[in-house]
N, C-alpha and C positions, 0 to 999 in steps of 0.2 A: 504493500500500500504506500503510495507516494504522499508523504505528509508535507511536501514543500509548499503547496498553496496555503495550507493551514499555518505553517510557520511564518510565511510572508504576511498573512492576514494579522496574526498576533503581533508581529513586529510593527506593522503599520498602525495598529490600534494603540500600542504602547507609545509610539512616536507622537501620535495625536494627543495622548494624555500629557506627555511631557512637554511637547511643543504644540499647543492647540492652534488650529487654523485661525488666522486673523487677517484682516485686510493688510496687504503689503504697502508700506509707506516709504517714500524717499523724501526726506526733508532737507531742502537746500538752505543751509544756515548762512546767510549773508552777515558778516560781522556787524555787531552793534545794532541789531534790529530786534532785540529781545529773544534771539534764537536759543541762548543757553537755557533760559527759563522754559521755553517751549519744548526743547529737546528733553529736558529733565522730566517734564510732565508726561510726554509721550512714552519715553523709554521705560517708565515704570510699568507699563502695560505690555512690554515686549522683552522682558528680562531673559527669556530663553532663546530669543532669536533677534539679536541686536548687533549691528555693526556700525561703529563710529570711526570715520576717517579723522584721526587725531591731527591737530594742526602742527604741533611742534615736531613729532617724529617724521611726518611727511615733509616738512620743511628741511630738516636735517638730511634726510635721504636725498632730496632733490639737490641740495648744495653739494653733497658728496659726488653725485653722478653728473652734475652740470657745472662747467667752469664759467659761472656767471655770478654776479652779485645781486642777490634777491633784494637786498636793502635799497638798491638804486632803482627800484621800479620795474624790475624784470621778473615778474612772478608768473607769467604764462606757463612756463615749464612746470612750475609747482602745481598750478591748477589742473594742468593736463594729467599729471601724475595722480592727483587725487581723483580725477574722473575715472582713470583706469582702475583704481581701487574700488570705486563704486560699482563699476561694471562687473568686476570680479565678485563682489558681494551679491549682485543680482543673479549672476549665473549660479551661485551657491544656493540661492533661494532665501537669503536672509530676509526676514519679514519687516524689519525696520532698519533703515540706513539713514545716517545723517552726517553732516560735515560741511566745512567751507568748500563747497564743490560747485563748479559751473554746470550749466545744463546744455547739453549738445543734442539738439532734436534728432539729427540723423542717426546718431548712435542710440539715443534714448528711446526712440520710437520702437526699438526691438522689444522693449519691456513696457510699452505704453499701456497695454491691456492687463499687465500684471501688477503694476505699482501705482499708488496714488501719489502724484507729484505735488508737493506742498512747499510753500515758502511764506515768509512774512517780511513786510516792508515797513519803513517809517519815513517820515519827512527826510529827504536826502541831506538837507543842510544840518538838521539836528543830528543825523547819523554821522556826518562828517566831523562835527565838533566833538561829539561823544567819542568817536573812534580816535581822534587826535589825543585828547586828554587821557584816555585809557592807556594808549600806547606810550605816552610820556611818563606816566607814573607807575606803570606795571613793574613787577619785581623781576620777571624773567627778561632775558635778552632777546627773546623771540619777537622780531619786528618792532623792537623798541624805537621810539622817536627821540632824537636828541636836540633837534632844532626848536627854536621858539616858533610860535604860530605864523607870524609874518614871513619868516624865512622858509618854513615848511611849505607854505603855499607856492613857493617858486621852485620847489624840488620836483623831481620826476615822480616820487611817491605822492607828493601833494597834489599833482595833476591827476594821477591815476585814481586817487580816492574820490574824484568827482564823477567817475563812470563805473563805479563798482557794480551797480545794478545792471548796466548794459552789458558788462563783461560776464557776470555770473548768469544772467538770464539769456543773453544772446549767444553765449558760447564762445570758446576760445578760437581765434583765427590768427594764424601766423602773420598774415599780411593786413590785418584789420586795423583801421583807425576807429577806436571805440567812441570817438566823438563825432563821427560822420553820421549823416542822415541815414545812410544804408545800415550802419550798425544799430542805430536806434530802432529803425523799422524792423530789423531782424529780431531784436529783443522783444518788440511788441508782438510780433508774430509768434515767437516762442512762448511768451507768457500766456498767450491764448490757449496753449495746450495744457496748461496747469489745471489740476482739478480743484485746488484750493489755494488762494492767495489771501493771507490775512494782513492786518495792519496793526502796528504796535499801539495805536491810540484806541483800539477797540478789540482787545483780546477776548472779551466775552463773546463777540460775534465769531471770532476764530474758533473758540472752543465749541460753540454751538454747531458750526458747519462741520467741524471735524467729527463730531458725534453723528451728524447726518450721514457722512460718508462711511464711517467705520463702525458705528454703534458703540464707540468707546467714549466715555465721559472723562475728560481730562480737567485737572485743576492746575492752572498756571500760577506759580508763585514767582516773585522776583528773586532770582538766584544769584545774579552777579551785578554788584553795584559799582558804578563808576567812582573812582577816588575823588573826582571833583563833581560835587552834586549839581551845582548851578554855575557853570563856567561863564565868565563875563567876556564878551567879545564886542569890541567897538564897532560902530556902524560901517566904517570904511572896510574893515576886515570882513565883516559879514557880507557886504556886497560882493567882495572878491570871491568869497566862498560860493555864493550863489552863482556867479559866473562859471566857476570851475565845475559846479554840480549841474550845469545846464543839461547834459545828456541824461543824468539820472532823474532830474526833475521832470523831463519830458516823459520818461517811462513810468515814473511814479504817478503822474496825473492820468496817464492812460490806464494804468492798473486800477486806480481809484474809480474811474468811470465804468470800468468793466466788472470789477469784483465787489465793489463796496455797495 
């Protein structure tokens, strides 16, 4: 008597008990958009099948294998490497994946029907300022900023920080100018493929929509506080930041009109 089918059925049953079937989720965590709090809230429900693309180890690995200076605004190889790690997790069937990872529609569409694509945005100018002060006062050396704010605005990293949304949502392109109309339109097209886009100023709505998609009720707490609670930025500097953030502001307003 061949008991192989029975053994296979028992194994499958045990696996489902240990790792119950849940909606697969890929959360694109754009820095300083409330993502740490959201990630913590979601992953509590995916303890048995969770893959996080960690920022510091992926950064160190990319530096080891690429003769470039990531601190000077050359982070595309880092983001491409992180994207590869996500695809690896998707092929494994990991139920919840998160990280500072860009979205590539052409590669991502392979898993379009398997994963819920999720992200959260905040006002780009507020994100820019928050990200600057966080990286100035952080304890680790990972992407620490050493310049004062007016000087930082003129650096390559300072310019890049104004199109973070366009690059993360539009996807990495070796020849792309992320401030171009083409890049912004590509990002708008890509974000239309997302299942859920939340906004930091209304996390209650994000939680409600997440439950509609997954059946899972999440409670989002504030997990990571900026060392500077209410940074003061003079009007002239603020206007300069708005200019730098023009690409992200265009995408943000589009996302608000579509998802809010």
